[in-house]
SELO-321592 format. One record per residue (C-alpha): residue in one letter; x, y, z. Coordinates in steps of 0.5 Angstrom, whole numbers, plus 500, padded with zeros to 3 digits. Example, Ala and Ser with C-alpha at 12.3 -4.5 7.8 and 13.67 -1.06 7.14 Angstrom:
<pts>
a525491516s527498514
</pts>
This chain:
<pts>
m413867215r414864222q412868227s418866232i423869227l419876226f424881229t418886231k413885236t406887238i405892243k400891249e399899250s397904245p403909244k402915248d404920243e399917237k392919237s389917231v386910230n391908224a397910228r395907234l394900231l399900226v405901231r402896236a401891231g408892229f407894222v410901222d415905227k415912228l422916227m419923228a413927227g410925220v416920218y415912219s419906218f415901214l417894218p416887215l408886216g407894214f412893208l408887205v401891205l405897202k408893196k401890195i398897195e403899190n402893186i395894185i396901183r401899178e397894175e391899174m396905171n399900166s392898164i390905162g397906158g401909163q409908163e413907169i419911170l423914177m425921177p430924182t428927189l433932189q431938184p434944181r432951184a432953177n426949175w422951180m423958179t421957172t414955174g414961180r413956185w420956189e417962193k410961192m410953195d410954202d411947204l417946199f423943203k429947200v436945201k443947200d450943198a457945200s457950194r451954197k447952191d439951192f435945191a428942192l426936195g421933191a414935193t411934187h414933180e411937175e418941175v421935173i417931168v415937163p422938161l424931161v418930156k420936152k426932150f422926147v416930144s416934138s410932134y403931134n405923133d408923140l402924143p398922147l403920153y402918160v407917165y407915172q412914178i411911185q416915189n417918196k415925196f417931202r413936204m415941210e408939214l408943220r402940222a404933221k399928225s394923224g399917223l400915216l395920213r399927214g406926213k413930212e415924208f410919204m410914198m406917192k404915185d403921181l401920174y402925168s398925162f400930156h395931150l394935144t387937145e383938151k378933148d383928148l385930156d377930158g377922155y383920159y381924165e375919165k379913164v383915170k377916174a375909172a382906174y381910181i375907182k378900181i383901186f379903191k375897190r381893191v384896197g377895200i375902201w370904195k364903199k365909203t369913198h366919194l368922188t368929191f368936187a373941190s376948188g380948181g384954183s386959178f386954172s380950172k373951175y373944179s378939181q376932183e378928190f376921192q374922199t373916204i368917210s371916217d371919224g379920223g378924217e381932217d376934211i369936211i365934205f358935204v354929200c348930196k342926199n339925192c345922188n351921193q355927189a360930194i363937195n369939199r368944204e372949201i367950195f361949198d360956201e360958194v355953190k351950196i347946190c349939188p353940181n350933179c343934180r342941182r339939189k340943196d340937201f346934204n349930209e356933212e361928213k368927216a373924210i380923208e382925201v385918198g386921191n385926186i385928179f386934176k386938169l392942169m391945162n397949160k399951167y406947167s407946159k407953158p413956163f417950159d415952152l412945151f409944144v408940138l407941131d400939129e399935122k399942118g406944122r403949126k405950133k400947139e401948146v401941150v395940155m396936161g393932167t395930173y393924178g395923185i394917190g398916197l400909198g401910206r395914206i391909203m394904208g392909214t385910211v384902210v386901218e381907220v375904216c377897217h378895225d374893231e376894238k381888238g385891232i386891224i381887219w385887213p381887206e384880203e387883197i392887201a393883207p400881209f398874209h392870207f392865213h394866220l396859222i396858230q400852234a397852241g401847245q408845243g407837243s411834237k404831234t401838234e408841231k408836226i401837223a402845224r408844219r405840214i399845214y404851213d408847208d402845204l399852204q405855201k406850196s399852194g401859193f398862199a402867204v402864211l404867218y405861222d405863230d410857232r412862238k414858244g413861251k406864249s400862251l394861247g390867249e396871248k397868241l389870239v390877242d396878237a392875231d386879232l391885233i395884226g388882223v390877217p383875214v383868216r385864222v387857223l388854230l391847232s390845239d389839243r382840243t381841235l386835234n382830239a377831233n382831228s380838226a382845226e378851228v378856222k375863223l374869219r377876222s371879220k366874223k365872230e363865229t368859228e368853224l371846225i374843219r377836219l384835217p384831211a379836208l383843211n387844205k382843200f377848204l382853205v384853198s377854195r376860199k376866194l383869196y388873192v394869190
</pts>
């Protein structure tokens, strides 16, 4: 993409109404725009990152047998009355149509997926079944803050699994856990992320969350100094002992919840009378699991974890572009070489942000490059061209390197970037 035609622009000053690091940097760099508290537009650069996160999640969900669907956002009141959550869920958006009928905007989709699956599942031969979607969710969050970390409208992947036995649920639960670890490794936050015990509510002893340590986090977790197991604050006062190694020595950390996995058992299958007949014709209640990841929350968390005083430092697999090519000066020779490099890299399968803007000084372009945070910067200037070279710099490093132009394309292609 040529930066001269990008309709968004960077902003020099941080927005006064944004306190979180992710909101300040994403707005300043032109990735998102705040419509109102808890609601953001994803601009071209931000949408590229969001789609890369989405594709990573989709690949990992498909690898464990997930079948992707898309369910409605608008949901009938009757389904929520069946589960008892119409009155009990205090952050549920409720709307009325012109005939005064009540509907819910989907905060979650158990009330839709269970009756849907009931239409197609009747025998033990139909199980297990794993169905997921990636879709907008709505929650009446009165404390919407922290940029993409807490919103009223947000993109979420929710996976639902259906099983004949608790043993089968336990086995799939472990597969999802492993897939989540792969996702967090690929988006660049696993080194700071802990699988965390949390309260399971009324139907299981524990649920598990994936919590990423960050100063921008709103949760408090306690990390075992011996085995690195973490416990959420909401159950720590009860246990005060590591469920894994039984030690009592912890570090207290601020963290961001980036995902959760939960054994629902029959909590939602029972109200909808979801059952199957086993091999002996006996009626068996279906047990369930649910597994969530917030896409925007991952994006915000990455920025909270991966930044410096100059701007964002995107991990390679979710960066909006592989290379940021900067043309310093408007001479015909510089422009000709820059366009050739731009075309060659694109032909090699790389995404390139080409800063061909006129009327911008080299200093302004470099400041913008650091703010936007593309992993590799390639600079062409009079100085580098006098040496028949380009200056290459990793966003995560301070050092620069001059690479001869005849070897530049091969050098860049040889880097282990995701294409």
